[in-house]
N, C-alpha and C positions, 0 to 999 in steps of 0.2 A: 883883798879882804879888808885891809886897813882903811881904804877909802870908804867902804860901806860902814864900818864902825864909826868913822869920823862923821859921816852923814847922819847916822843914827844919834850920835852924841849931840850934834847941833840941834836936831829935832827934839831931843829930850830937853835940852836947855831952853828951847823955844816954849815948850809946854810948861816947864817949871817957872819961867819968867811971868807967866799969866797969873801965878799965885804970889802976888806981891807981899802978902802977909801969911807966909806958910804956917799951917797948923796941922796937927796930927790927923784931924778929920779930913784933910785933903788927900790922904794917902790913897784911898781906893779910887777916887776920880783920877788922880795922877797915874796910877797903875793902869787904869782902863785906857787913858789917852795914849800912854806910851805903848801899850800893847797894840792899840789901833794903828799906830805909826810903824812900829817895828814888826808886827805880826806875832811877837812874843816878848817876854821880859828878859832881856840880856843881863848878864852879870854886871856889865858896865853900867847899865841903866839903873839897876837896883842899888849899886854903890852910889851913883850920882844922886838918886832920890834920897838915900839915907843921909848923905851929906847935907842936902838941901833942907830936909825936914828935921835934921839933927836927931835921927832915929838910928839905932843899931841895925845893921843889915839883917841880923837874925830876926828882929821884930818884923821887918818888911817881908822876909820870906815866910815867917809864921802867919802873917795876915794873908799873903798871896796864896799860900798852899791851902789855906782854909777854904777858899773859894775855888771851885773847879773851873771857873771861867778863865783863870790865868794859866798861861803855859810858859815854860822856861826854855823851850827849844823852838826853832822855826818850824812851821808846818812843812810837811813833805810836799813833793810835787803833786802827789795824789793824797788828798786828805780824806780819810775814811771815817765817817760818822756812823756809829752803831746806835740804833734806837733802843732804849730800854723803857719806853713808855708802857702803859698797862697792856695794851693789845699785843705789843711785841713781847713783853714779859710772859704773858699767858701762852704765847706761841713759841716759847723757849729761846728767846733771843740771847740768853746767857750762853747757850751752846755756840751761837754765832760769834759772840765776843770771844769765847775761849778758843775757837778755831782761828780767829784773826790774831789773837795774842800768840798762839802757837806758831802759826805760819809766818808772821812778821817778826816774831821774837822781840816784841816791845809791849809795854803796858800802856793803858790809856794815858794820853798826855805826852807820849814820847814819839820820836821820829826814828825811822830805821837809820842805821849807820850810813847807808848810801844816799840818804836824803830823799828817797823815792816815795815812801809812805809815812804818814803820821796817822795816829789812831786817837779817836775821841769818842767818849760815851755821851750821848745826849738824852735828855728826859723824854722828848717826843719830837719826831721829825714831822709829824702831821700827815702820815700816810698809813693810818691805822688799818685800813682795809687791805693793805698789802703785807701785813705783818707775817713773819719778822722781816724787817727791812734795814738796809744800809744805804748810805749815800757816799759816793766817791766823787768829789768835786761837783756835787749837785746832781750827779747821775744816779738814779735810784735802781737798786737791785732788790727785787721783792720775792716774798714767799720762799725765803731761803732755808736751806738745810746746811749743816756744817760742811757737808761734802761739796757744796757749791763754792766755798771760799777759795780754794786753790785755783779753780778755773777762772774765777773773777779776777783775782790778783794777777794771775798769769796773763790775762788779756791786757792789763795795764803794763805789765813788765814787757810784753811783746811790742808795745808801742815805742819802746826806747831804742 
């Protein structure tokens, strides 16, 4: 694990070095680039960014939590995206989200303790005719009911 953190730290430093005159307005682009490399914003990266931009860590977390694009945990092996677009909303996707939260025992933006599943809410997956829909690592599950969720998650668990 230490090696991975070290690897991420050097990548974070590489990103920061591209901002030779660091300013506060660089915060969001830096956060985006770090997340692109790490898959999430680690605590170590946030601390390093704070030092670099001379900003308190609380300020960085405040900005990052304002935008739902940022995550603070690595994605699970199976990344579940729940569509909450208009078509899915009308077809009761909130009940699908509730079933996922209940079954996985996580909130959107979180990863299960075993690292198997992460949950994300998206504005639109672009599969409106299949509403309500979820995507698991790009595999679509369509016209869902809350009762379908256990079966779908079990199918991924059984792959392990």
